[in-house]
N, C-alpha and C positions, 0 to 999 in steps of 0.2 A: 160906456158899454151898453149894449143892448140887453137889457134884463127881460126875462120872460114876464108876460102879463100873469096875474095871481091865479086866473082860472085855466090857464092853459098848461096841462101837464105834458111834459116830453119824456120819451123814452126810446131807447135805441143802442146800437152797438158802435164802439169806436175801436179802432185797431191801431197799434203802434207798429211801424216798421222802421228798418234801419239796419245797417251792417252789424254785425256781431259786436256785442260790447259797446253799444251806442247809449246805454243808460235807459233801455225800454223797460225792463223788469223793476228797476229801482223807482222809475217814475210811476209805474202801475201801483206799486206798494204806497207810494206818497199820496196818490190820489184816492186810493181805497182807505188808507189810514190803517192798515193792517198788513202783515207779511203774507201775501198770498202767491206772488211769483218768486220763484228762487232767483237771488242775485248772487253773482260770483265774479271775482276780477278775471275769470277765464272766459274768452269768446266761446260761443257755441254751446252754452249750458242749457238753455230752455229748448226742451223737446216737444212740449205739449201745448196745445192752445188753452192756456188758463185764463179764465175769466174773474176779473175783480169787479165788484159792483159798488157803485157810489150811489147812496140814497139820499134824495133830498125831498122836502114837502112838494117841490114844483117839478121834479124830474128823477128819472132813474137812468144813470149811464152805465153801461155794461161794457168793461174794457176786456179786449181779447188780446192776450200776450202772445206774440208769435216767435218761432226761431228767426235769426237774422237771415234775410235774403242775401244770397251771395253766388258767384259764379261756381256752380257745383263741380266737384272732382271725383265724387263717388255716387253710387246709387242712393246712399242715404241722402248725401247733398241734394240730389234732384228731388227725391221724396219731400224734403223739408221744404224746398222752394215751391213744389206743387201745393204743400199745406199752406203756405203764406198766400200764394195766388188765389187759392180757393177762399180763404178767409177774407181776402180783399173784395172779393165779389159779393160778399154777403153782409158787409158793414155799411152803417150810414155815414161815417166820417173816418178819415185816415190821418194819423200823425205820423209824419216823417221825422224821426229823431237823428239830429246831427250834432255831434259833440263839439262844443265850443273850443276846446283846447287841442283839437286835431284839424288839420287843413282838410278841405274837401277833397277825396280821393277818387279812384276808378270805382270803388265799391259804392260810393255815394252816387256817382253818375249812373252807375248800372241800375241802381233802384229808382233813381229819379226818371230815368228812361221808362223803366218797367211801369211807373206810375202814369206817366204821360200816355203810354200806349193803352193802360187800362181805361183811363178817362176818354180815350178816343173810341174805345170799343163799347162802352156800357154807359147807361145814364149817368150824368157827371156827378161822381162821388167827391164831395169837398176833401181838400187835402190841406192840412195845418202843417206848416214847417216849424218843428220844435227844436230849438237850440239848446240842447241839455249840458249840464256841467258848467253852467254860467259862472259859477263861483271860482272856477279854476283860472279865469283870465281877467285882465284889467279891462276898464271900459273901452279903452282905444281898440284893443285887439276884438273885443266883442262887436263893436261897431263895424269893424272890417269883416267879421265873419258873418254878420247879418246881411251885409251887402253882397257878399259872395253867395249866400244861400238865395238871396232873392234873385240872383241871376241864374242859379241852377235850375229852378223850376217856378212854374206859375203857380203859387200857392194862394189859397183863400185868405190865410192868416200867417203871419211869422211871429213867434213869441220866443223870447229867451226865458229859460227857467233853470231853477237848481233844486232838486229834490233834497239835497243834503241840508241846505238852510231854509227850504220851504220858500224860495223866491219865486213868486208868481204861479205857484201851483194852484191856488184858488182861481186866478184868472185864466189859466188854461182850461180848468174845468168848466168855467163859464163859457168859453169859446167853444168847447166840444159840445155842450149841452145846446148852445144855440144852433148848432147844425143838425140836431136831432129832429125827427118828425113829432108831431103831437100824438100821444097815445097813452094807454094805461100802464101801470106798473107790471113789469115782466117777471119779477121775483118777489118773494115775501120780504118784508122788512127785516133787517138784520142779518140776512144771508150774504155772505161775502163772497162766494165762489161757488160754482156749480160743478167743479171737478170731483170725480169720485174719491173717496179717501185714500184707495190704494195708490192712484196716480199722485196725489199730494204727498204721500209717504215716500214714494220712489223719488220724487223730486228732492225731497228734504235729505234723503241719504245721498242722492247724487250731489247735491250742493257741498255736503260735509266731505264727501270722498274727494271732491275737486280742489278743496282749499291747499294752496301751497305745493301743488304737484307740477310736474313737468308739462310743457305745452303739448306733447304728444298725446296726452290722456283723453281730454275732452271730448274728442270725436270718436274715441274707442271705448268709452264706458257706457254701458246700458245697465239700468237698474230694473228688476223685476220683482215685485212683491208677491210671494209665494202663498202665504196664508196670514191671516189674522184670525186668531181663535182665542176665546176666553179660556183661562187656565181653569181646568176641572178642580173641583173640591175647594174654591176660594168662597169665603163669605161674601154676602152682598155688600157689606161694609167695606171690604178690602179686596176689590176685584183685581185682576191682573191679566193683561192680554199678551198672548205669545204672537210675535210679529217676526216671520221669517222672510229673509230678503236675499236675494242673489245679486251679486255685482258681476256682470260679464265684460271681459276685456278680450282683446284679439291675440294677445301674445303672452308667453310665460313672463317675459321681462316686464310687462305690465302689471301682471299679478304680483310680482314681487314689489313693485312700487306702491301699489294700493295696500298690499298686507304690511310692508315695512319690516324693518328688523326685528325678528322675535315677535312679530305680530303687533308692535307698538303702534303703527299708524292706523291700523283697522280698528283697533281699540279706542283710540282718540276719535275716530269717524263715529264709532258706536256712541260714544258718550255724547258727542255734539248732537248727533241725529236724534238720539233718544229723547233729550229735552225738548227739541222742536216737535216731535211726534207726540209726546205726552201733552204738550200744550195744544196740538191740534185735536187730539182724541179726548182729551179731558179725563184720561186714566193713566195709571201706571202700567208700563210695559215691560216685557222681556224682549230685547232686540237681538235676534241670531242673525248675524251676517255672514255670508259665504261668497267667496271669490272664485269665479270659474272662467275658464278660457273657451271662448267660442271663435274658432280661427277665422280671421278676416270676415266677420259677420257684416261689416258695412257693405260688402260687395256680393253678398249671398241673398237673393230674394226670400228664399226659405227661412234662412236664419233670422233675416229682419222682421219677417212676418211673426215668427214665434217670440221674437222680443218686444212686439208691439209696434212696429213701424210699418 
């Protein structure tokens, strides 16, 4: 493998794309070594471009995690696709994630075509084909999948990885860094993400709210952090932050799903999210969750803007 010379420091941006639920966020977390992008078993859970930063003496790799590129059915879907395309124009290397345990489908071909067009229209951005979830298939199936991926697009490298058992994660880091330009550090040491805290908090609440609910909800759930305020009258030794968060859905039936019978589901969401938020902020918090209906917000430009899209 082509290691960097000791005096050449490289820095730049890498972006993972792939259809929803292709393992992009899990891979981002594995490379950074901390939980920065939300992961969920539900497709379409990442709404923001969250950067994870890999620090090394010889390089700094900034990972940009995007929503899944897909054929849009709503205004929100179109906006998410535009966000991905804009990101692709700004990065130094692109990783296309293709899960090993699923056959290449129309969604994968749609993205591969987008990448081919992008490379024709712009200075040639390197594309790495990353076969994710390699731990889920045997060697024969993996070999077949790698051959299919090779036919799908002209990639600069193809690598199978598994974020779950750390298979070839370091090798992938090495390949991504090899495609970065020489340059200085872009972020201070120790920084893992440049997302504002309220965005990270909204993502953590969203992740907790999506666990184990019906397929209809992911597209319809928006989370907005209304305020983060220190509780008055607390001593410096025992601070408490009041965090108020609104969860917006499109219909009353969805509101009932999020809240659960007698409020039990929302209480569970609060318990799970609070632990993650306290770890993020390094402080005890009181988390106030409210669920509101914003009728058909995904198709209404004004409502989408108000909800941060």
